[in-house]
Residue frames as qw, qx, qy, qz and C-alpha x, y, z in Angstrom:
[[0.000, 0.892, 0.452, 0.000, 0.00, 0.00, 0.00],
 [0.431, 0.425, -0.024, 0.796, 1.40, 3.37, -0.92],
 [0.196, -0.227, -0.430, 0.852, 1.61, 6.37, 1.31],
 [0.275, -0.024, -0.184, -0.943, -1.03, 8.26, -0.66],
 [0.577, -0.276, -0.658, -0.398, -3.54, 5.40, -0.45],
 [0.460, -0.317, -0.682, 0.472, -2.96, 5.13, 3.32],
 [0.026, -0.145, -0.195, 0.970, -3.54, 8.87, 3.67],
 [0.427, -0.134, -0.425, -0.787, -6.72, 8.64, 1.61],
 [0.583, -0.315, -0.746, -0.064, -8.01, 5.70, 3.69],
 [0.336, -0.278, -0.549, 0.713, -7.22, 7.56, 6.93],
 [0.146, 0.042, -0.034, -0.988, -8.98, 10.70, 5.69],
 [0.520, -0.218, -0.592, -0.576, -12.04, 8.71, 4.65],
 [0.547, -0.335, -0.735, 0.220, -12.22, 6.90, 7.99],
 [0.195, -0.220, -0.395, 0.870, -11.86, 10.14, 9.92],
 [0.301, -0.091, -0.253, -0.915, -14.67, 11.73, 7.89],
 [0.586, -0.315, -0.685, -0.296, -16.96, 8.84, 8.75],
 [0.490, -0.337, -0.629, 0.500, -16.10, 9.05, 12.43],
 [0.072, -0.107, -0.161, 0.979, -16.44, 12.83, 12.55],
 [0.382, -0.231, -0.434, -0.782, -19.85, 12.80, 10.86],
 [0.603, -0.426, -0.672, -0.061, -21.25, 10.42, 13.47],
 [0.398, -0.275, -0.468, 0.740, -19.77, 12.49, 16.30],
 [0.098, -0.004, -0.048, -0.994, -21.38, 15.65, 14.98],
 [0.495, -0.316, -0.598, -0.546, -24.70, 13.88, 14.46],
 [0.563, -0.422, -0.668, 0.244, -24.73, 12.77, 18.10],
 [0.277, -0.186, -0.309, 0.891, -23.78, 16.20, 19.43],
 [0.203, -0.085, -0.196, -0.956, -26.68, 17.96, 17.71],
 [0.372, -0.409, -0.813, -0.185, -29.43, 15.68, 19.02],
 [0.338, -0.606, 0.038, -0.719, -31.95, 17.53, 21.21],
 [0.061, -0.204, 0.816, -0.538, -32.04, 16.75, 24.91],
 [0.305, -0.368, -0.855, -0.200, -34.83, 14.35, 25.87],
 [0.347, -0.475, 0.017, -0.809, -37.85, 15.90, 27.55],
 [0.727, -0.301, -0.615, -0.034, -38.22, 12.91, 29.87],
 [0.392, -0.026, -0.539, 0.745, -36.44, 14.70, 32.72],
 [0.228, -0.142, 0.108, -0.957, -39.19, 17.30, 32.98],
 [0.602, -0.251, -0.582, -0.486, -42.00, 14.72, 32.93],
 [0.534, -0.289, -0.733, 0.307, -41.52, 13.27, 36.45],
 [0.087, -0.100, -0.351, 0.927, -41.76, 16.73, 38.00],
 [0.452, -0.059, -0.206, -0.866, -45.12, 17.28, 36.32],
 [0.610, -0.144, -0.742, -0.237, -46.28, 13.73, 36.96],
 [0.516, -0.330, -0.682, 0.398, -45.81, 13.68, 40.71],
 [0.210, -0.750, -0.091, -0.620, -47.85, 16.26, 42.57],
 [0.227, 0.191, -0.699, 0.651, -46.67, 17.03, 46.07],
 [0.466, -0.613, -0.630, -0.103, -49.07, 16.18, 48.86],
 [0.204, -0.782, 0.181, -0.561, -49.59, 18.77, 51.58],
 [0.428, 0.146, -0.769, 0.452, -47.62, 17.89, 54.70],
 [0.549, -0.656, -0.508, -0.099, -49.45, 17.23, 57.92],
 [0.255, -0.876, 0.201, -0.358, -48.94, 19.33, 61.03],
 [0.857, -0.444, 0.252, 0.074, -47.30, 16.36, 62.76],
 [0.832, 0.296, 0.135, 0.450, -44.87, 15.95, 59.90],
 [0.230, 0.816, -0.076, 0.524, -43.93, 19.62, 59.97],
 [0.523, -0.780, 0.243, -0.242, -43.39, 19.57, 63.74],
 [0.923, -0.208, 0.240, 0.216, -41.28, 16.42, 63.55],
 [0.677, 0.535, 0.060, 0.501, -39.22, 17.97, 60.77],
 [0.056, -0.877, 0.176, -0.443, -38.58, 21.09, 62.84],
 [0.747, -0.599, 0.278, -0.083, -37.57, 18.93, 65.80],
 [0.913, 0.094, 0.186, 0.350, -35.20, 16.90, 63.63],
 [0.421, 0.750, -0.050, 0.508, -33.66, 20.13, 62.33],
 [0.327, -0.847, 0.255, -0.332, -33.02, 21.43, 65.84],
 [0.848, -0.397, 0.346, 0.054, -31.42, 18.11, 66.82],
 [0.125, 0.711, -0.602, -0.342, -29.33, 18.10, 63.65],
 [0.696, 0.008, 0.718, -0.014, -30.46, 14.64, 62.57],
 [0.418, 0.588, -0.419, -0.551, -29.61, 13.69, 58.95],
 [0.290, 0.309, -0.870, -0.253, -29.70, 10.71, 56.59],
 [0.529, -0.191, -0.814, -0.147, -30.98, 7.35, 57.76],
 [0.213, -0.241, -0.681, 0.658, -31.20, 8.53, 61.35],
 [0.264, 0.143, 0.050, -0.952, -33.52, 11.37, 60.27],
 [0.539, -0.061, -0.619, -0.568, -35.75, 8.97, 58.36],
 [0.480, -0.249, -0.818, 0.197, -36.06, 6.71, 61.40],
 [0.082, -0.215, -0.459, 0.858, -36.58, 9.69, 63.71],
 [0.370, 0.048, -0.201, -0.906, -39.31, 11.10, 61.46],
 [0.561, -0.159, -0.744, -0.326, -41.07, 7.74, 61.30],
 [0.403, -0.285, -0.747, 0.445, -41.00, 7.27, 65.08],
 [0.013, 0.164, 0.247, -0.955, -42.00, 10.89, 65.71],
 [0.451, -0.043, -0.368, -0.812, -45.01, 10.70, 63.40],
 [0.547, -0.236, -0.799, -0.083, -46.11, 7.41, 64.98],
 [0.287, -0.315, -0.630, 0.649, -46.02, 8.93, 68.46],
 [0.169, 0.114, 0.006, -0.979, -47.81, 12.03, 67.22],
 [0.519, -0.144, -0.595, -0.597, -50.58, 9.87, 65.77],
 [0.502, -0.276, -0.795, 0.197, -50.92, 7.98, 69.06],
 [0.101, -0.150, -0.437, 0.881, -51.33, 11.16, 71.12],
 [0.078, 0.723, 0.687, -0.015, -54.92, 12.29, 71.70],
 [0.230, 0.428, 0.173, 0.857, -55.69, 15.74, 70.38]]
């Protein structure tokens, strides 16, 4: 194979690769990311939930501990007579 035919083959291959790269870069972003926000409507939070959240904030509880604290707090709030 001569040098000129190698150069031609390399140029042709690079054109094919570049065209696919440009085709992928110009594709529009999918609108699926916006759909879940519209799909899921937020429920209003109960007074017990808000109070438990404030209490967890003051105690500085985060992560799994906060989830457990919130669950226990809401259960005890539901058990209390109003």
